[in-house]
N, C-alpha and C positions, 0 to 999 in steps of 0.2 A: 688483494688489490689495495694499493696505497690510498689512504684516506684523503679526500678532498676537503679542505677547510676554506670556507668563504664567508664574507660579510654579505648578509642577505639583501641589503638595500642597494647594492651596486649592480651595474650591468654585468651579465655573465662573462663578457669578454675581458672584464677587469678583475674577475674573481680571484685568480691566483695571486696577483700582485697585492691586492688589499688584504687577503687572508694572511699572507706572510707578514705584512706590515702590522696587522692586528696582533699577531703572536709576539712581535718584538716589543709591543708596549703593554702586553699582558691583558688585553681585552678579550672577553669571552665572545665567541661567534658560533653560529650553527655548524654542525659537523655532519657530513654525509658519507655513507658507506653502502655499497651495493645499491645505490639509487634511493636510499632511505635516510631520513633525518634521524640522527642518533641522539641518545640521551647525553646531554652536556652537564657535567657535575655542577658547574656554576649556575645553571638554570634550574637545578633540581631542588634547591633549598626553599621550601614553601614559606618559611618565615620571612624570606626576603622578597616574596612576590608582592607586587603592587596591585591592590584590589580596590577598585572604586566603582561608583555607580553614577548614572546621569540620566537625563531624559532627552530623547531625540525628537525633534519636531517633524511631523509628517505633513502630507499635502491634503489631509482630509479632516473633517469634523463629523464623527459618528455618534457623539453623545449629546448633541443638541445644545451645547453651551455657547455656540458662536465662535469658538476658538479652535485652532488646529490641534488635533490630538497629539500628545507626546507619548512616546514609548519608553518604558523603563528598561535601562540597559546596564549590564555590569561588565567589567573588564578585569581580566587577570593577566598580568604580564611580568616577565622577568625584570628585576630592578635595573638591569643593564640598559633597558630602553629609556630609563630616566637619567642615569648619571654617566652613561658611556655613549649616549647618542645612537644606540643600536635601534634600527628599524626592522620590524618583523611582520610577516603576514599573519592573517587572522583565520582561525577556525571558529565558526559561528553557529550556535544553535538557538532556535527560538521555539517557544512552547506556550500553550494555554494552561499547562498543568502546574507550573512552578509554585503557584501560591495556594495550592490546594484545590479540591473538587467537592462537589455536593455529596452529602451523605447518602447512603443507600436507604431510601425511604420507601416504604410500601406504597404502591400506587403511582410512583414517579415515571414508570414506563407505561406505554399504551397497552391496554388490555387487548389481547389477540383472540379472545374467545368470542367471536361473532362472525356473522355471515360476510362473505366478500361483497363489497359494494355498500356496506352499511357503516355508519360512523360509530366509533367507540365512545364511551362516556368520557368526559373531561378527566384529565389526570392531575396528579399532585405536582406542585412546583417547589422543589426543595431549594434552600438558599445555601450558598457557599460561605463558610467562615474563612476569611483570608488568613493564610499562615505565612511565615517567613520573616526574616530580619534583614535590614540593609547592612552593608551594601551588597550582600551576596544574594543573587537570585537563584543560582544553582552551582553545584560543584561538578556537574557532569563534564567529561572530556578533559578537565584541567590536569589531573595527574598524569594523563597519557601524553598530552600534546605540549604543555608548557615546558617540561624538561627537554623536549626535542626542538625547542626554538620557535614555537608558535605562540601567538597571543590568543587567548580564548575569550570570546564574547558571548553573552547570553542576552536575550530580551524576552520579556513577557508579551504575548500577543495582545491585540486590542481588547480592552474590556476585561483584562485579567491582571491579577496582582496590582502593581502600582502603575500599570500602563493605562492611559486614558482611552476613551472610545468605547465602542460596543463590540462584543464578539458577534461575528456573522456566520461562522462555520462555513468557510469557503467563499465568503463575499470578497469584493475587490479590495477592501481595506486590509485583509489578511495577506495580500500580495504586496500592497504598497507599504505596509509597515516595515517588513525586513528590507525592502528597497531603500527606505529612508535611512535605516541604520547603516547600510552599505554606502549610501551617498555620504553620510556623516563621516564614515571611515576614510572617504576619499575627498573630504573637504567641500562637498557639494550641498550639505544640509547642516542645520544648526543643532548643536547639543547644548544642554543647560544643566546647571548644578541642581536645579529643583524643578518640580513639575510646573510651576507657575512663574518662576523668576526669569531674569534677563541675563544672569551671569553665564557666559558661554564657556564651553569646554571644547578644546581642539584635540583631534586624534593625531598628534604630531609624532607618535611613536610607531606608526605602522607604514608599511609600503603601500597599503591600499588594496593589496590582493587578498581576496576572501574566498574561503571554501566553507560550505555548509554541510551539515549532516544531522541526523536524528532518526528516531524510530516512530512509526505510526503517525500521529498528528504532527509530531516533531520532525518526521520525515516528509510530510506533506508540505510544510512551510518552505524548505529549500526549493522544491519544485515551483511553488507559488512565486517565490522571489525570482527564480530563473525565468519564468514566463514574462516578466517585465522587461527583460533584456538589460537589466541594470549593469552599467560598466563597473568592473572591479570584481564581480562574482565570477570567478574563473572555473570553479568545479563544484559539483554537488554530489553527495553520496547519500541518497534517500534509502532508508531501510523500511520495508513494508509500508510504503506511503499510501494514503487514501487519495487517489488521483481523481475521483469523481464521487460526489456524495450520492448521486443517483445509483451508481453501481454498488455503493455501500449499503443503501437502504432499499433498493429495488432490484429486480431481475427481469428483464424483458417484459416490462409492464406489470410485473407481480410485486405486491408489497411483501418484502422479504427482509428479515432481521439479520444483522451480522451475528455470526456464531457466538453463543455464550451470552447474548444480550437480547433475548426475545422481547419484542415490544419497543426496542429503542428506535428513535427516529431523529432527524436533524434538530428538532426543537428540544428533545431530551438531552442531546449532547450540548446544546446551547446552555441549558440550565446547569449541566454538569460542570462546565468550565467557567461560569460567570462569576469570577472572584474579584471583579473590579470595584471601583468606588461605589459604596452603598448608596450614596446620595444620587447617583446617576442611573441606578439599576431600573427604577420605575420607567424612565424614559426609554431605555434600551429594550426592556420587556415589551412595552407598548408598540414601539416602532419595528423592532426586528422580530421578536418571537411571536407576538400576538397579531401582527399585521403581515409583514413580508413572508414569514415562514408559514403562518396559518393559511394564507391565501395561495401559497405556491407549492407546498409539499404534497398535497393531494393524496391522503391515505385512502381515499374512496376508490379511485380507479387505478392508481399506481402508474399512470401514464407519464411519459417524459414531456417536459415543457420548458419554457424559457427560464423559469426559476432554477431548474436542475441544470440546464445548459450553462448558466452562469456560474455554476459550481463544479464544472468539469474542466480540469486543467488541460486536457487534450485539445480543447477548443481554443486555448490561449497560447499555444506554443510557438506561434509565428515569430515572436521577437527573441526567442530563447537562443543564447549563444554559449552558455556554459557547458563544459564537458560534464559527463555524467557516468558514474558507476552506480548502477541500480542493484538493489539487494532485496530478496524476498524468500519466503518459504512456500514450497508447493502444497503444504498441508496447513496453510494459514486459512482457517475458515472464519476469521474475523475480518481482516482486510484481505480479501481473496487475491490470488496471484494474477488475475486479469488486470488488476490495478497497475502493477509494474510492467507487465508485458505490453500493454497498449501504449504506454509512454516510451518504452524502449524501442518499440517498433517504429513509432513516429520519429523519434530522435535519429534513428538510422536513416529513415527516408529523407530527413532534413540535412543529412551529411554531418551531423554533430559527432564529436568524438565521444564514443559511449561503449560501455561493456555491461554485462549483467552477471550477477552472482546469485545462484539459487541453491537452496538446501532443501532437505526433505522434512524439516520440522515445521512447527507452527509459527505463531506470530512473533516477529522480531528476528534477531540473529544477524549481527554485523558481519560483513566480509572479514577475512583474516586481517589482523592488524598490519601485517606486512603489505598486503594489497592496498589497504587504505593509505598507509604511509607513502607508498610509491605514487599514488594518485595525488595526494596533497603535496608531496615534495616536488613532483614534476610541475604541476600547474601553479603552485604558489611560490616556489623558489626558483623555478626555471631549470632544474637539474635534468639533464638528458639521460633518463633511465630507460627509455624505450617503450614506455607505457602506450604512447599513441601509435607506435609501430607494431604492437603486439598482434600477431596473426590470429590468435584465438580471442574471440569476443565474448564467449560464454564460459562460465566456470560453475560447474554443477557438482554438488556434494552427492556422491552416490550413497545408496541406502545404508551401507554398513560403515561408511567412512566418517572420520572426524570432520567437524565443521571447518577446521583449518586446512583441510586437505581436499579441495575441490578438484574435480577432473576437468581439464581444459577441453573445450570443443570450439570449432571454428565459429559457430553461431548457435543461437536458439531461435526457433526450433532447430534441431539437428538437421544439417543440410541433406543428410541421407534418409530423412524421414519422408515417406510418401503416404498419401491418403489411401486407406484400404476400406472398402465398403463392406458392411455386414448387414445381413438380412435375418428376419425372424422366422422361426418355425413354431407352430402352436405347442402348447403344453400346460396351459393354466388348468387348475389352480396350482399345479406344481411348476416345474421349470420347462420352458421350451428351449429351442436351440438358437444359437447365434453363429451364423455361417457366412462364408464369403461367396457362396453360390446361392442364387435366388431360387427358391421353390415357390411356385405359384399356387394359388387357391388355398392359402393357409387360413383364410377366414378372419374372423374377428374374435377378440377376447375382452372380457370386461373385468374391471376391478371396482371395489366399493370403498370409497373414501372413509377413513377413520383415523383421525389425528392421534388417537390414544396410543397407537402402536408406533414406537420409534423405528427409524429406518434400519437400525442394526437388527432389531428383532425380525423385521420383515425380510431382510436379506438372509437371515439364518433359517427362516421357516421353510419346512419341506412342503407345506401345503397351506395356502391362505388365499382368500379372495380379496385381500386388501392391497395387493400389489401384483404386477406381472413381472416375471423374471425369465431372462433368456441367457443361456450360458454357452460359451464356446466349448469345443472339444478340449480335453486336457492337454496342456502344453508339455511337449517332450523336450523342448529346449527353451531357454529364456527368450522373452519378447520385450523389446525396448520401445516404449512409447515416448514420443517427443513432439509436443506441439499442442494444438487446440482441437479436441474432439468436437464433432458436430453431429447434431441429430435432427431428423425430421420425423415427427409423429403425426400420423393421420388418426384423428380421434373425434369422437362425439361425446357430449356431456348430457346428462339427464337434467341439468339445471342451466340457467343462463350464465352462470359464473362458476369457475372451479380452479383450484390450484393444480399445477402440473409440476411434478418434481422428478428428476432423473438422477440416479446414482450409477456410477460405474464401479464395480466391486471385483475384488480378487477372492475367489472361492476355492476350497472351503474356507469359511471364516475362521480365523486364528484367534483363539482365546487363551493361549498359553501365557505363562508368566513372562516370557521374554518377547511378547508381542510388541512389534514396533508400529509406529504411526502409519507406516507405509504398507502394512501387511494386508489390510482389508479394504479400505476405501481408496479407490484410485482417483476419482474426481467426481464432481457433482454439477448440477445445473438446475435452474428453475425458470418457469415462464408462465405468463398468463395467456391462455388460449384466446381470450378476447382481443389480444393484440396480434393476432396471426398475420395481419396485413400491415400494421403500423404501430411502432412503439409510442407514437404521440397520440394515437386515437384508438382506443379499444371500442368494441361493440358487443353488446350482449349476444351470447351464443343462442342459436335456435336449438332447443333440445332435440336430440336425435340426429341433427345434421352433422356431417363430417367436415372437419377443417384440417388443413395441413399447418402444423406449427413447427417452424425451423429455428434453431438457436444453437449457440456455442455452449459447450461445457467449459469448466475452468481449465486453463492451461496446465500442463503437467509434463514432467520428464521422469519416467519411472521404468524400472526393469521388473517385469512380472516374471517371477521365478518359475522354472519348470515344475510340473506337478500341479500347478494351479489352473484354474479356469477363469476366463474373463466373463463377468456377468453384467448384463444390462438390466437394471431394475427401474421400472416405471411405476410411479405411485401418484397420488394426488397431494394431499397435505403432508408436509414434512414437519414433524413435531418440533424439531429444533429451530426451524427457520421461518415457517410461513404462518399465516393466520390459521385459526382453528375453527372452521365452520362446523355446524352440526353434522355428525357422521351420516352417511347414506348416499351422498352424490355418487353416481355411477359414471365412470369413464370407460368408453368402449374404444379399443384400439384396432384399427384395420392393419393387420400384420403385413399385408401385401403393399401397403402404402407407407410403411415405416422403415427407416434406414438409419444406421449408425455409421459414421465415418471416423476411423481412428488413424492418427498419424504414427505409422510404424516404421522404425529404422529398418531399411531393407525392403520396405513395401510388401506387396502381396506375396512375393516369393519367399520372403523371410517368414511371414506368418504361416503360409502353407507348409513350409519346411518344418516349422515348429510343431504342427499338428499332424504332419504326414498326410496332408490333404492333396489330392491330385489337381 
């Protein structure tokens, strides 16, 4: 296909004329092929890039000095935007991490070794030593996108680096800060050469069209900006974003840590990122960490409240207009896959242009560069490459495939997935059955909580009273799960409070050298039985009384291979994720009142065929 060469700042209808004119006078312009921005040699010379920094004034004051906070921003652009009058769109990343983070100090995380409902002793508060040199905040994205004809902008989020204000970990200022930067790029906000001066900086070199991307916290901020409805933000590509701090630090009323960070909570993350002005830290600590967070985070009950609702971006999507390509890993046990799915689902309901890319690995993992390029090229340059007309909206990397080779599907969950109900048959302390036909009078089985045993050990154990395990018949053909498993457990506790943890596993457990992340754990979920009627208000359990606890497990899309069995494991404390109360609490499960629902492609017929069940 013949290359289309155009000048980015002109209307699409005039593209051909002005591109040809640009060639005659020797000016460099963006080049597009197969719907993607190509590397232009004239944009590639890093020695000629113009790199500057500035401070953008926001609409808020969160550090208590009586002046509107200013965000530290850097810009990297081709020199042609200066001496040839070229205007280009922006790819923008914002982060709280650019200027360094707190050291790993013993006692900085909350101690999890205590009873549910009790307060842990006060933790240590480490200080961040700020790093970095002006004018460069970060070099991320630059080598990929500047040679392709984009300007790259970074900013440090409030209260980090040389940005003023207080970090709030999901507070309103973390949405309004990137909005201010985008407003500045469009001439609606003021930029200055210094944090306190009056010399203004204009963004005369951009078309004003902005795309945002980033991973983890850096992926949360694009969504935060998009929820403001700011004009000029055309597209976001969040990767493994934290879309709700409640979902990050709690599960269905239960105090639950993100994977790998046992004892972390929203105030721990605050300390971790607080790299801003040392003279303002005492104020921020007192106002945000020691008042707002201390009063709102509630590690005692784990209940949902207004503090958490204000840090849930699903609640703020009403103004969102930007197109969105979401990306996540199904085996991300840090920022779990529910974070991306809940936003993707809502964006579809709102009629926004959106698609989702999932892979089978853990935290992080960008979509293929070609995919990102097409999204940025379409929405920032206006190139008609068919992205918005794509019939397939879900791109899922299958278990043995390369990250750059996702399989396209019409949507996620797979439209052919249907809910299949599974029922339990007795078998404790060994394994019972997991069947699609219900057998009555299965009775009750009891497990004894002991956080000392990791979930992996319990799943592999042939005989133990520290978990209940129910397994399906052996699969004679592959079974494809796609969607959100749901479970209802009818249980009684021997104490007024108890952890409830559920794992869905593929058995037998694979421990070979070539074991993949998808081989054993299918998905997981956690809940507080005290919240069986309301996530906002738990109530102490009456020992011995049975309650129905219903909740979702984490979303998944996985092909369980033939020869395996699907196992449902119910336990109390989860050593990697929950609080660690003194061992001994007994959970008794009423098998007849417990049910698992799995989203299976092909529905009941597909599963029964896989196990040759009538």
